[in-house]
N, C-alpha and C positions, 0 to 999 in steps of 0.2 A: 667425606667429603662426596656427594651426589654422583652415581655413575651416568655419562651423559650417553646415551643411546643414539647412534649413527644410521643414517640410512645413506647409500651410498645412491645416486643417480650415475651410471654410465659406469659400469663395472667392468670397464675393458682391460687393455693390456697393464697400463698405468698404476690399477690399483693391484696387480697381482703382486706385485713387492716392491715398488718402491712405497705406497701408500697404504693401498688397503689393511693388510696384518699392522700397520700401525695405531688403526681406528680400534683395534679390540687390544692389540697389546702396553697403549699408553694405558698409566693409573689414572682409573678413574673413567674408564671408558671401552664402549660397548659396543660391537657393528650388529645391528638390530637388523636391517634390512637393506638387500640391492637390489638395481632395477637394472637392465637393459634390456635394448628394445625387439631384441631375438631372447624370448621366454628361456630357451633350451639353455642356451650361453649363461643367462642369469641364474638357472639354476643349477646348472652344474658348477660356477663360480660360488654360487651361497653351498653347495654340497661338499665342495672340497676344502672350503674356509670357515666351517660350521657356523653358519648365517638361519636362524630360524624361519626366515621369507626373504621371498623372491617377489618383483614382478617384471611385468616387460612394458607400463606405462608411471613414468614418470607422476604424474600426479596422484597418484595411488600412492606413491610411495611418502608424497611430501606431507599428505594428509593422515600417514598412518599415526593414529594417535600414540604408538609406541617409539615413534622416533621422535627423539629431540629437538638434533641437528643435522642439516643436509649437506653431506658433500656433492658438489656437482662436477664430475670427472668426465662431463662430456666434450667434445669438440666444441672452439669457441664461439660458433655459430649460436649456441643453444645455450651459452653461460649465463647472457641476458636474461632469458627469458625462464631459465629456470630460478635463478636467483629471486628474482620477482616474486616467483610464484611461491617459493618457501619463506620470503619474507611475509608477503601476503598471509602465510597459514601461520606465521608469528615466530616462524624458527630459524634459528643462528643458520650462517650460511659462508662453507670455505667452499672456496672456488679455484680449480682450476687455471695456470698458468700459460698463455697471456690471459690477462684476468677478463678480456674481449676483444671484438675486433679491432675498435677502435676507441677513443678515449672517450667517444661521446655515449658509446654503448657502458662506459665502466660508468659513467656520472649519473647516467639513468639507475645503474644497480645501485649506488651509493644512497640516491637517494629514496630508491623503495626501500630498503633497509633502514635511512634514518627516520623514515614515516613511520615505518609499522615498528621503530623503536628493537630491532634486532640486531647485533655483530654483525658484520662482512669482514673475510678475512680470506688471503689468497694463497696459491702453495708455491710462493717463491722460498722455498724449505733452504735454500742456501743459509739464510738469516739467521739460523740455529744447526748448521752442519759444526761440530768443531774446527774442519781448516780455516772457515773463513771468521770464524771467534778468534781463531789464533791470528789473523790477518790486522782484525781489529786490535787485539791486543798490542800488537808490534805499534800498529801505528799511533795508538794511545801512548803508549811507553815512549814514543820521539827515535822508534828504531832508525828511520830514516830522516828525522828532523821535519821540518814542516813540509807538508805532500805539495806540491807542483802542479802535476801532471799527470794525467794518465793515458795508457797507447792499450789499445786492444789490436789484436790479429785473429781473426776466426776462419782457417781456411778447410774448405771441405772438396775433394772430389767428387764428380759426379755419381749420386745412386745409381746402381746400373737398374734400378725400377724405371727411373726417370725417364727412360727412353720406350717405354709401355704406357700407352695414357689410362691403361685399366689395373695399371699397380703401381702408381705413383702414390696413390693415398691423399690425406685431406690433408696434408699440411703444406701442398701446393698448390692448393683448391683457393685461390682468394675466396670464395663466395661464402666455403665455409668457414678455411683458417683468418682470413681478413688480409693474407698477405702470402708471404711465403716462408722458405723456413726461416729466415730473419726474426720473422716473428715468435717463430718458437722456440732458437735457441739464444738468438740475441736479448731476448728478454729476461732470462736468467743476469748473463753476463750485467746488463745496464744494470736492472734492480739492485745486484748486489753493492752496485756502486754506490747507488742511492743510499743503501746503509751505513756502506764504512763511509762515506764522503761526504753524506746529506744532498739535499735537492738539485737535480741540474734546473737550470733555469732559462738557459739559451740555447739553441741547436739550430744545426745547419746539414742537410746532408742532401746526397746525391743515391737514387737506386737505377738499376738499369737492367735488364735480360741482356746477356748477353751470347749465351748458348741458343738461347732459342728451345728451347727442353721442354717449359711450360709457360702458361700464361703469367705469373709469377712473377717475380725480381729474384734474380740470379745473383745482384752483386749489390750491397749498402755500403756507400762509404759514409761518417760522419763527424762534427766537430763537434763539442760541446762545451758550455762551462757550467762550472757547478756556483752555486749561492755562494760558496765559500770564498770563491775566486779561484781556484783548481780548474785548470784548463784538460781537454781533453780529446781525442780521436780513437776513430776506431773503421775497420775494414772487416766486414761479411762476406767471404767471396766461394759459393758452393758448386765451381765447375774448377777449381784448381786443380795442379797436376799430385799435392800434398795434403794431406789433411795437419794442421798447426791450430792449436790452442794455447793463447798465451797474451794475460793479462799482465802490464808492469805499472806498478804505481813509483813514480819518481816523486822524492824527497830532497831535501838538502843536503840530507848526509849520507844517502844510499836513496836503493830500489828493494821495493820486492817484486817479484814474479811467481805466476801461478800460474795452473793449470785450472779451468771453469769447472769441465765435467768431468773431472776423476779425483781419485783422490792422491794422487802424485806430492811430492813434497815441497812445502815453498822454497823457493829463492831466495834469500833473504842477502846485496851485497852491500856489502859500507868499502870504507876503507882497508878495512881488516881483511878483506878477501869476500868471496860468496860461502854463506852455507846453509845446508839443505838443512829444512826442518821437516821432520816427519811427521804424516798427520794417518789422524782414523777415522773410519767412517761407518757410522751404523749398517746393521744388514736393509733396516726398512729407511729412506732417508729422508721423507716426511716424519718419520714417527716424532724427534724432537722437535719440529714446530707443531703437530698437534696436540701432545704432550702443553705447549703456551699457551693452547687455544682450549682445551677441557680444563686445567687451574684456572683461564679467567673467567671462564663460564661458573664456576665455582668461589669465585673472589679473590682468588692469588694470581697477582701477577697480570701481565698484557703481551697477550701475541704482538710481535714486532712485526709482522706483515699483514696489512689491514687493507681495507677495499680504497682509502687514502692513496695510500704510498703504492700500492699493485697500478693504481690510476697515473701517476705519477711516470711510471714506466711506459705506459701505453701513450702518454702524451709525447714523451720524446721519441718514440719509435713512427708515431704519427708526422711527427716534424719530418723526421729522414723521409721518411715514404708520401710526403704528398703529392711533391709532383709526378712523381710514379704514376701514383692510382691517379690522379686527374687524368693524364693522359693516355691509361693505359684499361682501368676497369670502373674508374669513376668514384 
């Protein structure tokens, strides 16, 4: 097996535990270089993670001859540009989620990689976490019969930083993030349903700003239908009185419930009652998905989170946000 040598563009917080170590701990994988616009922070990351080289310029990392593949871990406003640059350099790309700010940007990224003949993957790592592989197994073995509907509820209390413009961060800045927290968090919840139940083909949605803490939406409600005929609804509210993360997949013989953002047990409810199924989670949540990328590059297997699948999730979110975007920030 050839060792795939990675370079990270944007070695920020997400790379510390979730993803970065997975690039050098996966079999047949090594982390060769890292980049951050603040060179001192890039150097510090490189030192702590045993990485040989660091840069403060993305182009230099992308064109480093000892970098075989590029992981783009910057905020969404630069996903498209760095992906296109990596593709032009002939290097496979692994890009953080959401794939881009809009479906249109996703399509540009897909075309750039197709024209360059390089693969494109997206960091929807739940597609390889044990918890969701177990949910997939339950569905496929008929534990809840034929799937009929999905219900998503995600409620979050306002963050203390939301009251201070200089502390809010990029995730509620539409110019950088593409929208608000819905794009950052809802993308994971919708993408794993794409994996478990197939593509969503029809979407309607409404978004609003109820608390006025920032320009981006703080509530999104959507209805959607999968190609299979399964139907679903979801509400993502970021100024509620409680924190709630719960998805239910309803079938003709039972129901599967789960928390998306931690390793809480899966709840399987049937006529026999409710069973809690414990799950495990790896220390570095990206690592199982990274392993599938490395294996694919070495000619073994295939990564389940591609540019095409990632773009589908962006399309769904675009439909839910379309009216709000048009009225509020173009």
